[in-house]
C-alpha positions as CSV (number, residue, x, y, z in Angstrom):
1,M,72.5,-8.9,-43.9
2,D,70.9,-9.1,-47.5
3,V,67.4,-10.7,-47.7
4,K,68.9,-13.0,-50.4
5,E,71.0,-14.7,-47.6
6,V,68.0,-16.4,-46.2
7,S,66.6,-17.8,-49.2
8,G,67.6,-21.3,-48.2
9,L,66.6,-20.9,-44.6
10,V,62.8,-20.1,-45.0
11,H,59.9,-21.3,-46.8
12,P,59.7,-19.9,-50.5
13,Q,56.5,-18.2,-50.0
14,L,57.9,-16.2,-46.9
15,F,61.1,-15.4,-48.9
16,E,59.1,-14.2,-51.8
17,S,57.1,-11.8,-49.4
18,L,60.3,-10.6,-47.7
19,S,62.3,-9.9,-51.0
20,S,59.4,-8.0,-52.5
21,R,59.3,-5.6,-49.4
22,F,62.9,-5.3,-48.3
23,K,66.4,-5.5,-49.6
24,R,68.2,-5.7,-46.3
25,F,67.4,-6.8,-42.8
26,L,67.7,-4.2,-40.1
27,P,70.4,-5.0,-37.3
28,P,67.9,-6.5,-34.7
29,Q,66.5,-8.7,-37.4
30,E,69.9,-9.8,-38.4
31,L,70.9,-10.7,-35.0
32,A,67.7,-12.7,-34.5
33,I,68.2,-14.7,-37.4
34,K,71.9,-15.4,-36.4
35,A,70.5,-16.3,-33.0
36,G,68.7,-19.2,-34.7
37,L,65.2,-17.7,-35.4
38,F,64.7,-20.0,-38.6
39,H,66.0,-23.0,-36.6
40,G,63.2,-22.9,-34.0
41,K,65.1,-20.9,-31.3
42,S,63.3,-18.8,-28.9
43,V,64.5,-15.3,-28.7
44,V,63.9,-12.1,-26.7
45,V,64.3,-9.1,-28.8
46,S,65.1,-6.2,-26.7
47,S,65.3,-2.9,-28.8
48,P,63.9,0.6,-29.2
49,T,60.6,1.5,-30.7
50,A,60.4,1.3,-34.5
51,S,63.6,-0.9,-34.7
52,G,62.2,-3.6,-36.6
53,K,61.1,-6.0,-33.7
54,T,57.6,-6.9,-35.2
55,L,59.1,-8.3,-38.3
56,V,61.2,-10.8,-36.2
57,A,58.0,-12.1,-34.8
58,E,56.1,-12.2,-38.1
59,M,58.9,-14.1,-39.8
60,A,58.9,-16.8,-37.1
61,C,55.1,-17.3,-37.3
62,I,54.9,-17.3,-41.0
63,N,58.0,-19.6,-41.5
64,N,56.5,-22.1,-38.9
65,I,53.0,-22.1,-40.5
66,L,54.1,-22.5,-44.0
67,S,56.6,-25.2,-43.1
68,G,53.7,-27.2,-41.5
69,R,54.8,-27.0,-38.0
70,G,51.8,-25.5,-36.7
71,K,49.8,-22.3,-35.9
72,A,50.9,-19.1,-34.3
73,V,49.4,-17.1,-31.3
74,Y,50.4,-13.4,-31.2
75,I,49.5,-12.1,-27.9
76,V,49.5,-8.3,-27.2
77,P,48.5,-6.2,-24.1
78,L,45.8,-4.0,-25.8
79,K,42.8,-4.6,-28.1
80,S,43.8,-1.5,-30.1
81,L,47.2,-3.2,-30.7
82,A,45.6,-6.4,-31.7
83,S,43.7,-4.8,-34.4
84,E,46.6,-3.1,-35.7
85,K,48.5,-6.5,-35.9
86,Y,45.5,-8.2,-37.5
87,R,45.7,-5.6,-40.3
88,D,49.4,-6.0,-40.7
89,F,49.1,-9.8,-41.1
90,K,46.2,-9.5,-43.5
91,K,48.1,-6.9,-45.5
92,H,51.3,-8.8,-45.9
93,Y,50.7,-12.6,-45.8
94,K,48.5,-15.2,-47.5
95,V,47.7,-16.9,-44.3
96,K,44.4,-17.3,-42.5
97,T,44.4,-14.7,-39.7
98,A,41.9,-14.3,-37.0
99,I,41.6,-11.8,-34.0
100,S,39.9,-12.9,-30.8
101,V,39.6,-10.2,-27.9
102,G,36.0,-10.4,-26.7
103,D,33.8,-13.1,-25.2
104,F,35.5,-14.5,-22.0
105,D,33.0,-17.5,-21.8
106,S,33.9,-19.3,-25.0
107,S,36.7,-21.8,-26.3
108,E,36.4,-20.0,-29.6
109,G,36.5,-23.4,-31.5
110,W,36.2,-21.6,-34.8
111,L,39.7,-20.4,-34.3
112,G,41.1,-23.8,-35.0
113,K,40.6,-23.2,-38.7
114,Y,43.2,-20.4,-38.7
115,D,46.8,-20.1,-38.9
116,V,47.5,-17.0,-37.0
117,I,45.4,-15.8,-33.8
118,I,46.0,-12.5,-32.6
119,T,44.5,-12.1,-29.1
120,T,45.1,-10.4,-25.6
121,S,46.7,-12.1,-22.7
122,E,43.3,-12.0,-20.8
123,K,41.5,-13.6,-23.7
124,M,44.3,-16.3,-24.3
125,D,44.1,-17.1,-20.6
126,S,40.4,-17.5,-21.0
127,L,40.7,-19.7,-24.0
128,L,43.1,-22.0,-22.0
129,R,40.4,-22.2,-19.2
130,H,38.0,-23.4,-21.8
131,R,40.3,-26.1,-23.0
132,A,40.4,-24.7,-26.7
133,Q,41.2,-28.0,-28.7
134,W,43.6,-26.2,-31.1
135,V,46.1,-25.0,-28.3
136,G,48.1,-28.1,-28.8
137,K,48.9,-27.1,-32.5
138,I,50.7,-24.0,-31.5
139,S,54.2,-23.9,-32.9
140,T,54.8,-20.1,-32.2
141,V,54.0,-17.9,-29.3
142,V,54.7,-14.1,-29.8
143,L,54.7,-12.1,-26.4
144,D,54.5,-8.6,-27.6
145,E,55.5,-5.9,-25.1
146,V,56.8,-8.5,-22.7
147,H,58.2,-5.8,-20.4
148,M,54.4,-5.2,-19.4
149,I,55.1,-8.2,-17.1
150,T,56.0,-5.3,-14.6
151,D,52.6,-3.7,-14.9
152,P,50.6,-4.4,-11.6
153,S,47.3,-4.9,-13.6
154,R,48.2,-6.9,-16.7
155,G,51.6,-8.3,-15.7
156,P,50.4,-11.3,-13.4
157,T,48.1,-12.6,-16.0
158,L,50.8,-12.3,-18.8
159,E,53.2,-14.1,-16.4
160,V,51.0,-17.0,-15.5
161,L,49.6,-17.3,-19.0
162,T,53.3,-17.6,-20.3
163,T,54.1,-20.2,-17.6
164,R,51.0,-22.3,-18.7
165,L,51.9,-22.1,-22.4
166,R,55.2,-23.3,-21.7
167,R,53.8,-26.2,-20.1
168,A,50.9,-26.8,-22.6
169,V,53.2,-26.5,-25.8
170,P,56.9,-27.1,-24.5
171,N,58.3,-27.2,-28.0
172,A,56.8,-23.9,-29.2
173,Q,59.1,-21.3,-30.4
174,I,58.7,-18.3,-28.2
175,I,59.3,-14.7,-29.5
176,A,59.2,-12.0,-26.9
177,L,59.4,-8.4,-28.0
178,S,60.5,-5.9,-25.3
179,A,61.5,-2.3,-24.9
180,T,65.0,-2.1,-23.6
181,V,65.2,-2.7,-20.0
182,S,68.1,-3.3,-17.6
183,N,67.2,-6.9,-17.0
184,D,66.2,-8.1,-20.4
185,K,68.8,-10.9,-19.9
186,E,66.9,-12.2,-16.9
187,I,63.7,-12.4,-18.9
188,A,65.4,-14.4,-21.7
189,E,66.8,-16.8,-19.1
190,W,63.3,-17.5,-17.6
191,L,62.1,-18.2,-21.0
192,G,65.0,-20.3,-22.2
193,A,65.6,-18.0,-25.1
194,E,68.5,-16.3,-26.8
195,L,68.8,-12.6,-26.0
196,V,68.9,-10.3,-29.0
197,K,69.8,-6.7,-27.7
198,S,70.3,-3.8,-30.0
199,D,70.2,-0.1,-29.6
200,Y,69.5,0.5,-33.3
201,R,66.9,2.9,-34.4
202,P,66.1,3.4,-38.1
203,V,65.7,7.2,-37.5
204,D,68.1,8.9,-35.1
205,L,66.6,10.4,-31.8
206,H,67.7,13.7,-30.7
207,Q,66.6,14.0,-27.1
208,G,66.6,17.7,-25.6
209,V,65.5,19.9,-22.8
210,Y,64.0,23.2,-23.1
211,C,65.1,25.8,-20.7
212,K,65.2,29.5,-20.6
213,G,64.5,30.1,-24.1
214,E,66.5,27.3,-25.7
215,I,66.5,23.7,-26.3
216,D,69.6,21.9,-25.2
217,F,70.2,18.7,-27.3
218,G,73.5,17.9,-25.7
219,S,75.7,18.1,-28.8
220,K,73.7,21.2,-30.0
221,T,71.4,23.9,-28.8
222,S,68.5,25.4,-30.6
223,Q,67.4,29.0,-29.9
224,I,64.0,29.4,-31.4
225,F,61.6,29.8,-28.6
226,I,60.9,32.7,-26.5
227,S,59.2,31.8,-23.0
228,L,58.1,29.0,-21.0
229,D,54.5,30.3,-21.3
230,R,54.4,30.1,-25.0
231,V,56.9,27.3,-25.6
232,E,54.4,24.7,-26.8
233,S,53.0,27.0,-29.4
234,E,56.4,28.1,-30.6
235,I,57.4,24.4,-30.9
236,T,54.4,23.6,-32.9
237,E,55.0,26.7,-35.0
238,D,58.6,25.6,-35.7
239,T,57.4,22.0,-36.3
240,L,54.9,23.0,-38.8
241,Q,57.3,25.3,-40.8
242,K,59.3,22.3,-41.3
243,G,56.3,20.5,-42.8
244,K,56.3,18.0,-39.8
245,Q,53.8,16.7,-37.4
246,I,54.0,16.9,-33.6
247,L,52.9,14.8,-30.5
248,F,52.4,16.3,-27.0
249,F,52.2,13.9,-24.1
250,L,50.5,15.1,-20.8
251,M,49.6,13.7,-17.4
252,S,45.8,14.2,-17.7
253,R,42.9,14.3,-20.0
254,R,42.0,17.8,-18.8
255,Y,45.4,19.1,-19.7
256,A,45.4,17.2,-23.3
257,E,42.2,18.8,-24.0
258,A,43.4,22.3,-23.0
259,L,46.5,22.2,-24.8
260,A,44.6,20.8,-28.2
261,R,42.5,24.0,-27.7
262,E,45.5,26.2,-27.7
263,Q,47.5,24.4,-30.4
264,R,44.6,24.6,-32.9
265,K,45.0,28.3,-33.2
266,V,48.6,27.6,-34.5
267,V,48.0,24.8,-36.6
268,K,45.1,26.3,-38.5
269,R,47.3,29.1,-40.0
270,H,49.4,26.3,-41.8
271,L,46.5,24.4,-43.5
272,S,46.0,24.1,-47.2
273,Q,42.6,24.3,-48.7
274,E,42.9,20.5,-49.2
275,D,43.8,20.0,-45.7
276,K,40.8,22.1,-44.7
277,N,38.5,20.0,-46.7
278,S,39.8,16.7,-45.4
279,L,39.8,17.8,-41.9
280,A,36.0,19.1,-42.4
281,R,35.0,15.4,-43.5
282,L,36.8,14.0,-40.7
283,S,35.0,16.5,-38.3
284,D,31.6,15.4,-39.7
285,E,32.6,11.7,-39.0
286,I,33.6,12.3,-35.6
287,I,30.2,13.9,-34.8
288,E,28.4,11.1,-36.4
289,V,29.7,8.3,-34.2
290,L,26.9,8.8,-31.7
291,E,23.2,9.2,-32.7
292,V,23.4,12.4,-30.6
293,P,26.9,13.7,-30.1
294,T,28.1,14.9,-26.7
295,S,29.9,18.1,-25.8
296,Q,33.1,16.1,-26.1
297,C,32.3,15.0,-29.4
298,Q,31.5,18.5,-30.4
299,K,34.7,19.8,-28.9
300,L,36.8,17.1,-30.7
301,A,35.1,17.7,-34.0
302,E,35.7,21.5,-33.5
303,Y,39.4,21.2,-32.9
304,V,39.9,18.7,-35.8
305,K,38.6,21.2,-38.1
306,D,41.7,23.2,-37.4
307,G,44.1,20.3,-37.6
308,A,44.6,19.5,-34.0
309,A,43.2,16.7,-31.8
310,F,43.1,15.4,-28.3
311,H,43.6,11.7,-27.6
312,H,42.6,9.8,-24.3
313,A,40.5,6.9,-23.1
314,G,37.6,9.1,-22.5
315,L,36.9,9.0,-26.2
316,L,34.9,6.3,-28.0
317,S,37.2,3.8,-29.6
318,R,35.9,4.7,-33.1
319,Q,36.9,8.3,-32.4
320,R,40.3,7.4,-31.2
321,E,40.9,5.3,-34.4
322,M,39.8,8.1,-36.5
323,V,42.3,10.6,-34.9
324,E,45.1,7.8,-35.2
325,N,44.3,7.2,-39.0
326,A,44.3,10.8,-39.8
327,F,47.5,11.6,-38.1
328,R,49.1,8.6,-40.0
329,S,47.8,10.0,-43.2
330,K,49.2,13.6,-42.3
331,I,45.7,15.1,-42.3
332,L,45.9,16.0,-38.6
333,K,49.1,17.9,-37.7
334,C,49.1,17.9,-33.9
335,I,47.9,15.4,-31.3
336,C,47.8,16.1,-27.4
337,A,47.5,12.9,-25.6
338,T,47.7,11.0,-22.3
339,P,50.5,8.4,-22.0
340,T,48.0,5.7,-22.9
341,L,48.7,6.4,-26.6
342,S,52.3,5.3,-26.3
343,M,51.1,1.7,-25.0
344,G,48.8,1.2,-28.1
345,V,49.1,1.6,-31.7
346,N,52.1,2.6,-33.9
347,L,51.8,6.3,-34.2
348,P,55.1,8.1,-34.8
349,S,55.7,11.9,-35.3
350,F,58.7,14.0,-36.3
351,R,58.5,15.7,-32.9
352,V,57.4,14.4,-29.6
353,V,57.0,16.8,-26.5
354,V,56.8,15.0,-23.1
355,R,55.4,18.0,-21.3
356,D,54.6,16.4,-18.0
357,L,57.3,14.2,-16.5
358,K,55.7,14.0,-13.2
359,R,52.4,12.4,-12.3
360,Y,50.2,12.0,-9.2
361,G,50.4,8.9,-7.4
362,D,49.7,7.8,-3.8
363,G,48.7,11.4,-3.2
364,A,52.0,13.1,-4.4
365,L,53.4,14.3,-7.5
366,D,56.4,12.1,-8.4
367,W,58.6,11.5,-11.6
368,I,57.4,9.0,-14.0
369,P,59.4,5.6,-14.7
370,T,62.3,6.1,-17.1
371,L,61.1,3.2,-19.0
372,E,57.9,5.2,-19.6
373,Y,59.9,8.2,-20.7
374,H,61.6,6.1,-23.2
375,Q,58.4,4.6,-24.6
376,L,57.0,8.2,-25.0
377,A,60.1,9.6,-26.5
378,G,60.5,6.7,-28.7
379,R,57.6,7.9,-30.9
380,A,59.7,10.5,-32.3
381,G,61.1,10.0,-35.8
382,R,59.0,8.6,-38.5
383,P,60.8,5.9,-40.7
384,D,60.8,6.5,-44.5
385,Y,59.8,10.4,-43.8
386,D,62.3,11.7,-41.2
387,E,66.1,11.6,-41.3
388,Y,65.9,12.1,-37.3
389,G,63.2,12.6,-34.9
390,E,63.2,15.0,-31.8
391,A,62.0,14.3,-28.2
392,I,61.6,17.5,-26.2
393,T,61.0,17.9,-22.4
394,L,60.5,21.0,-20.5
395,A,62.5,22.4,-17.5
396,R,62.0,25.4,-15.3
397,G,65.6,26.0,-14.3
398,E,69.1,24.5,-14.9
399,T,68.9,22.3,-11.8
400,E,65.8,20.6,-13.3
401,K,67.4,20.4,-16.7
402,E,70.3,18.5,-15.4
403,E,68.1,16.0,-13.3
404,I,66.1,15.4,-16.6
405,F,69.2,14.6,-18.5
406,E,70.4,12.3,-15.7
407,R,67.1,10.6,-14.8
408,F,65.6,10.2,-18.2
409,I,67.9,11.1,-21.3
410,W,71.2,9.3,-20.1
411,A,69.6,6.8,-17.9
412,E,69.0,3.2,-18.8
413,S,65.5,1.8,-18.4
414,E,64.5,0.3,-14.9
415,A,64.5,-3.5,-14.4
416,V,61.2,-5.1,-14.7
417,Y,60.0,-7.0,-11.9
418,S,57.2,-9.7,-11.3
419,K,53.9,-8.4,-9.9
420,L,52.5,-11.9,-9.1
421,S,52.1,-11.3,-5.4
422,S,48.7,-9.6,-6.3
423,E,46.2,-11.6,-4.2
424,P,43.1,-11.2,-6.4
425,V,45.1,-12.2,-9.3
426,L,46.4,-15.3,-7.6
427,R,42.9,-16.2,-6.5
428,T,41.8,-16.3,-10.0
429,H,44.6,-18.2,-11.4
430,I,44.9,-20.7,-8.6
431,L,41.2,-21.6,-9.1
432,S,41.9,-21.9,-12.9
433,L,44.8,-24.1,-12.5
434,V,42.9,-26.7,-10.5
435,C,39.8,-26.6,-12.7
436,D,41.8,-27.1,-15.8
437,T,44.0,-30.0,-14.0
438,V,47.2,-28.2,-14.7
439,V,47.8,-28.9,-10.9
440,R,45.9,-31.6,-8.7
441,D,47.2,-30.7,-5.1
442,V,49.1,-28.0,-3.3
443,P,52.6,-29.4,-3.9
444,E,51.9,-29.4,-7.6
445,L,50.6,-25.9,-7.2
446,L,53.8,-24.7,-5.6
447,K,55.7,-26.4,-8.3
448,F,53.9,-24.6,-11.1
449,F,54.4,-21.3,-9.4
450,S,58.3,-22.3,-9.1
451,E,58.3,-22.1,-12.9
452,T,57.0,-18.4,-13.0
453,F,59.1,-15.3,-13.5
454,W,58.7,-14.4,-9.8
455,A,60.3,-17.7,-8.8
456,H,63.2,-17.1,-11.4
457,Q,63.7,-13.5,-10.2
458,Y,63.6,-14.1,-6.4
459,G,65.2,-17.6,-6.5
460,R,62.0,-19.2,-4.6
461,V,58.3,-19.1,-4.0
462,K,58.5,-19.2,-0.2
463,D,57.1,-15.5,-0.1
464,L,54.4,-16.6,-2.0
465,E,53.5,-19.8,-0.2
466,A,51.7,-18.4,2.7
467,M,49.4,-16.6,0.3
468,I,49.0,-19.5,-1.7
469,F,48.0,-21.8,1.2
470,R,45.5,-19.0,2.5
471,I,43.9,-18.8,-1.0
472,V,43.3,-22.5,-1.2
473,E,41.6,-22.5,2.1
474,L,39.3,-19.7,1.0
475,L,38.5,-21.5,-2.2
476,L,37.6,-24.6,0.0
477,D,35.5,-22.5,2.4
478,W,33.6,-20.9,-0.5
479,G,32.8,-24.2,-2.1
480,F,34.7,-23.7,-5.2
481,L,37.2,-26.5,-4.6
482,E,37.1,-29.6,-2.4
483,K,39.5,-32.1,-1.0
484,V,39.3,-35.7,-2.0
485,N,42.2,-37.8,-0.7
486,K,44.4,-34.9,-0.5
487,R,43.6,-34.0,-4.0
488,L,42.1,-30.4,-4.9
489,V,39.0,-31.1,-7.0
490,P,36.8,-28.3,-8.4
491,T,33.2,-28.2,-7.6
492,R,30.7,-27.6,-10.5
493,I,30.2,-24.1,-9.4
494,G,33.8,-23.7,-8.9
495,K,34.4,-24.6,-12.5
496,R,31.9,-22.4,-13.8
497,V,33.4,-19.5,-11.9
498,S,36.7,-20.0,-13.3
499,E,35.3,-20.2,-16.9
500,L,33.4,-16.9,-16.2
501,Y,36.8,-15.2,-15.5
502,L,35.6,-13.8,-12.2
503,D,37.7,-13.2,-9.0
504,P,36.5,-15.7,-6.7
505,A,36.0,-13.4,-4.1
506,S,33.5,-11.4,-6.3
507,A,31.9,-14.7,-7.4
508,N,31.3,-15.6,-3.8
509,Y,29.8,-12.3,-3.0
510,I,27.3,-12.6,-6.0
511,I,26.5,-16.2,-5.0
512,Q,25.6,-15.3,-1.4
513,N,23.6,-12.4,-2.3
514,L,21.8,-14.3,-5.3
515,K,20.8,-16.7,-2.7
516,K,18.7,-14.0,-1.2
517,L,16.6,-13.6,-4.4
518,P,13.5,-16.0,-3.6
519,G,11.0,-13.8,-1.9
520,A,13.2,-10.5,-2.3
521,E,11.7,-7.2,-3.8
522,T,13.8,-6.3,-6.6
523,T,14.2,-3.6,-9.2
524,P,17.1,-2.9,-11.6
525,I,19.0,-1.1,-8.9
526,T,19.1,-4.5,-7.0
527,F,21.4,-6.1,-9.5
528,L,23.2,-3.1,-10.7
529,H,24.3,-2.4,-7.0
530,L,25.3,-6.0,-6.7
531,I,27.7,-6.0,-9.5
532,S,29.1,-2.5,-8.7
533,R,30.3,-4.0,-5.4
534,T,32.6,-6.4,-7.1
535,S,36.3,-5.6,-7.8
536,E,35.7,-6.1,-11.5
537,L,33.7,-3.0,-12.0
538,R,35.4,0.3,-11.4
539,K,33.5,2.6,-9.0
540,L,32.9,6.1,-9.4
541,R,34.7,8.7,-7.1
542,M,32.8,10.4,-4.3
543,R,32.6,14.0,-3.9
544,A,31.7,15.7,-0.6
545,S,28.2,16.8,-2.1
546,D,27.4,13.3,-3.0
547,F,27.0,12.0,0.6
548,A,23.6,13.5,1.6
549,P,21.9,12.6,-1.7
550,L,23.2,9.0,-1.6
551,Q,22.1,8.6,1.9
552,E,18.7,9.9,1.0
553,Q,18.6,7.4,-1.8
554,I,19.4,4.6,0.7
555,A,16.5,5.7,2.8
556,D,14.1,5.6,-0.2
557,S,15.3,2.3,-2.0
558,G,17.6,0.7,0.4
559,H,15.1,-2.2,0.8
560,Y,15.7,-3.1,-2.7
561,L,19.6,-3.6,-2.2
562,L,20.5,-7.2,-1.3
563,E,23.3,-6.1,0.9
564,P,22.2,-4.2,3.9
565,E,23.8,-0.7,4.5
566,P,26.9,-0.9,6.5
567,N,27.6,1.1,9.8
568,P,28.5,4.7,8.5
569,F,31.8,4.5,10.7
570,D,32.7,1.1,8.9
571,Y,35.6,1.4,6.4
572,E,33.1,-0.4,3.9
573,Y,30.7,2.4,4.2
574,D,32.5,4.7,1.5
575,E,32.8,1.7,-0.9
576,Y,29.1,0.9,-0.5
577,L,28.1,4.6,-1.3
578,R,30.5,4.7,-4.2
579,A,28.9,1.4,-5.6
580,L,25.4,3.1,-5.1
581,R,26.6,6.2,-7.1
582,T,27.9,3.7,-9.9
583,S,24.4,2.0,-9.9
584,L,22.6,5.2,-10.4
585,M,24.9,6.3,-13.3
586,L,24.1,2.9,-15.0
587,L,20.3,3.4,-14.0
588,D,20.3,6.7,-15.8
589,W,21.8,4.9,-18.8
590,V,18.9,2.5,-19.1
591,G,16.6,5.3,-18.2
592,E,17.8,6.7,-21.7
593,E,19.5,9.4,-20.3
594,H,21.8,11.2,-23.0
595,E,25.6,10.5,-22.6
596,D,26.4,14.3,-22.4
597,I,24.0,14.5,-19.3
598,I,25.9,11.3,-17.8
599,F,29.1,13.0,-18.4
600,K,28.1,16.3,-16.7
601,K,26.2,14.5,-13.8
602,Y,29.0,11.9,-13.1
603,G,32.2,13.0,-14.8
604,V,32.1,9.9,-17.0
605,P,32.9,10.5,-20.8
606,P,31.4,8.3,-23.6
607,G,34.7,6.3,-23.8
608,D,34.6,5.3,-20.1
609,L,30.9,4.7,-20.1
610,R,31.5,2.2,-23.0
611,S,34.4,0.5,-21.2
612,R,32.2,0.2,-18.0
613,L,29.2,-1.0,-19.9
614,F,31.4,-3.9,-21.4
615,R,32.2,-5.1,-17.9
616,V,28.6,-4.6,-16.8
617,D,27.4,-7.0,-19.5
618,W,30.1,-9.6,-18.5
619,L,29.0,-9.4,-14.9
620,L,25.2,-9.5,-15.7
621,Y,25.7,-12.4,-17.8
622,S,27.9,-14.1,-15.0
623,C,24.9,-13.5,-12.7
624,V,22.5,-15.2,-14.9
625,E,25.0,-18.2,-15.3
626,L,25.4,-18.5,-11.6
627,A,21.8,-17.9,-10.9
628,K,21.1,-21.0,-13.2
629,L,23.3,-23.3,-10.9
630,L,21.7,-21.8,-7.8
631,K,18.4,-22.4,-9.2
632,V,17.2,-19.0,-8.3
633,P,15.1,-16.5,-10.3
634,R,17.2,-14.9,-13.2
635,S,14.6,-13.6,-15.8
636,E,14.8,-10.0,-14.3
637,I,18.7,-10.1,-14.6
638,A,18.7,-11.3,-18.2
639,K,16.2,-8.6,-19.2
640,L,18.2,-6.0,-17.4
641,R,21.4,-7.2,-19.5
642,S,19.5,-6.6,-22.6
643,R,18.4,-3.1,-21.6
644,M,22.1,-2.2,-20.5
645,K,23.2,-3.4,-24.0
646,Y,21.2,-0.7,-25.7
647,G,20.5,1.8,-22.9
648,V,16.9,1.7,-23.1
649,Q,13.8,1.1,-21.1
650,E,12.2,-2.3,-21.5
651,E,9.3,-1.0,-24.0
652,L,12.1,-0.4,-26.7
653,L,13.9,-3.7,-26.6
654,D,11.8,-4.7,-29.7
655,L,12.7,-1.7,-31.7
656,V,16.6,-1.6,-30.8
657,S,16.9,-5.2,-32.2
658,L,16.8,-3.6,-35.8
659,R,20.0,-2.4,-37.4
660,Y,20.4,1.3,-37.7
661,I,17.9,1.9,-34.7
662,G,19.6,2.8,-31.5
663,R,18.2,4.3,-28.3
664,V,17.4,7.8,-29.7
665,R,15.8,6.5,-32.9
666,A,13.8,3.9,-31.1
667,R,12.4,6.5,-28.7
668,M,11.6,8.7,-31.8
669,L,9.5,5.8,-33.3
670,F,7.8,4.8,-30.0
671,S,6.8,8.5,-29.5
672,N,5.1,8.2,-32.8
673,K,3.3,5.2,-31.9
674,I,5.5,2.8,-33.7
675,K,6.2,0.5,-31.0
676,T,7.3,-2.9,-32.5
677,R,9.0,-4.5,-35.5
678,A,5.6,-5.3,-36.8
679,D,4.5,-1.7,-36.3
680,V,7.6,-0.7,-38.6
681,S,6.7,-3.3,-41.1
682,A,3.0,-1.9,-41.4
683,A,4.2,1.9,-41.5
684,R,4.3,3.5,-44.8
685,L,8.0,4.5,-46.0
686,K,6.9,8.2,-46.1
687,R,6.0,8.1,-42.5
688,L,9.2,6.4,-41.4
689,Q,11.1,8.9,-43.5
690,S,9.4,11.9,-41.6
691,I,10.8,10.3,-38.3
692,L,14.1,8.8,-39.3
693,G,15.1,10.5,-42.4
694,T,15.3,9.2,-45.9
695,K,18.3,7.0,-46.0
696,I,17.8,5.3,-42.5
697,A,14.1,4.8,-43.1
698,Q,14.9,3.1,-46.4
699,K,17.4,0.8,-44.8
700,V,15.1,-0.2,-41.9
701,K,12.1,-0.7,-44.2
702,E,14.1,-3.0,-46.5
703,Q,15.4,-4.9,-43.3
704,V,12.0,-5.6,-41.9
705,E,10.6,-6.6,-45.3
706,S,13.4,-9.1,-46.1
707,R,12.9,-10.7,-42.6
708,S,9.3,-11.1,-43.2
709,K,9.7,-13.0,-46.4
């Protein structure tokens, strides 16, 4: 379909934008238009990676906005994906675009001024809980990666959120984007949408299996590799000789880092002087992300100099972004990544090697889902650069090769299934539904869940009913709900728990322990252990060597913990110790222990540490808010929250409030008897320069002087 054919269907501004960028629509886009996209019809677009799904969503959003129908909400599963979509909208369309992925305790009233709101499912769910006034003005809801409804951790929230939005804005146009799955029709039926299904890819995908010195692509065989021991390096060598880039997917961070170390030896032989200069600058930027780089930072920076990198969640988000941008701009030639990369940003490559098709789960090594393989393989082939892309897997023998073809290459992706029967998720959403008056009694609660994908898929909510009744009783027992003439009514503290986005079980645990505060002897570990016992904070794993030191720690400081030590033979005992080990790691952080020491001591790299600290901040804030309602002491918790934010002892809090002054520079100033902002203001510039360096000292000096005016 020629773009000119929609000139009378869309707003003139949208037509101008489309015609300046494209001549023809891709097949999935054409099918969506013919299905009624510009007539307000809801659609589910089920097609491979890079097939043009995103433009379908963008066109619906922009056309509805420009036509005065209302604002658009674009819901994605990951923050990194939200950032990418935000940049795309800002680049291509002249509409007010906002991104909201953070604070869970806000209605974000400022979003009402924007046309496009890009957010995650958890954040959008939180906005509904806070009754954001602008929700009623939504005309378009985009559900990106809707197949994630089958994910046990994210799926239930996406499913409940979708059900709530369909109630809150029943006339909104829903655009759901999905990878190709076997039951996409079922998803479309649930959403009352037209199914747009296509196997179109703008770049052909050749899928092959390496075995015994050759790659079998089905229709052709390539004989360029020598042995299984060297196959990754040989594939990289061949890729670079073609002037292309390569992505490797591996099951673990350790494997990703190890392979990147090997591939850099191959890649550096193919670098031009211009490449080397660009990579040296990138290496310096990676090192400078932290005030004092960790061994992981140094390793990544070292590999990057040679044109190869590793990519996983243990890296800082800024470092991951640098690696991604460098690969897009063809500065980096090779990335060795864990599968999390396939769930986030758009990062195609000529060649993708899915080295590990098996992963440990439930104590055994098993095949990954076919859907996951297709998502990984789909990264191969870069539109506008490649005529085709190659996805390669590795087999150790003919039998395994045939199984890979049958299980992955020739197979259709599995069906997606509702994971709504997760009790912790149901607790959270049932409380929210009552607090927000979406439902007012148990029959209405059952009716709501009869509208979910679970009910559509299984034909009834009967299997959920027993769990729903049990959860309602728990919420009544915990004092978060009460019954008034058979109506379910939220209590004041129940409503606050819902707004804080806590699992009610965690909130009840926190409340019962906060009640012990009057008269209790407390230190930071008191509150760190308290929040570490909740399900929201991922606990550190235990090693056999950890038991004795942790038991000694309990003997020394157990009286500071609000929860008594369980019986060592109790099943809760290990969890109690894991929470204590997590608390000690966090205590090291506020004790100004360096990130590299924390990594070596606890096995927590900087990226994971930052992820945990985000949740720690949220949980400590929640403790403060609940303590207010309980009218128990909270100043120590608030102070600890400030310390956790910066990773400092209390004496540095004044200094770290200055821009450019982090935990390391603050300690340097304090050690030189510059202990407050007033001391910084009084100090001579030359003295500050001797401590902080010329540029930083100048910026800090200007900052304190401007504040004093």
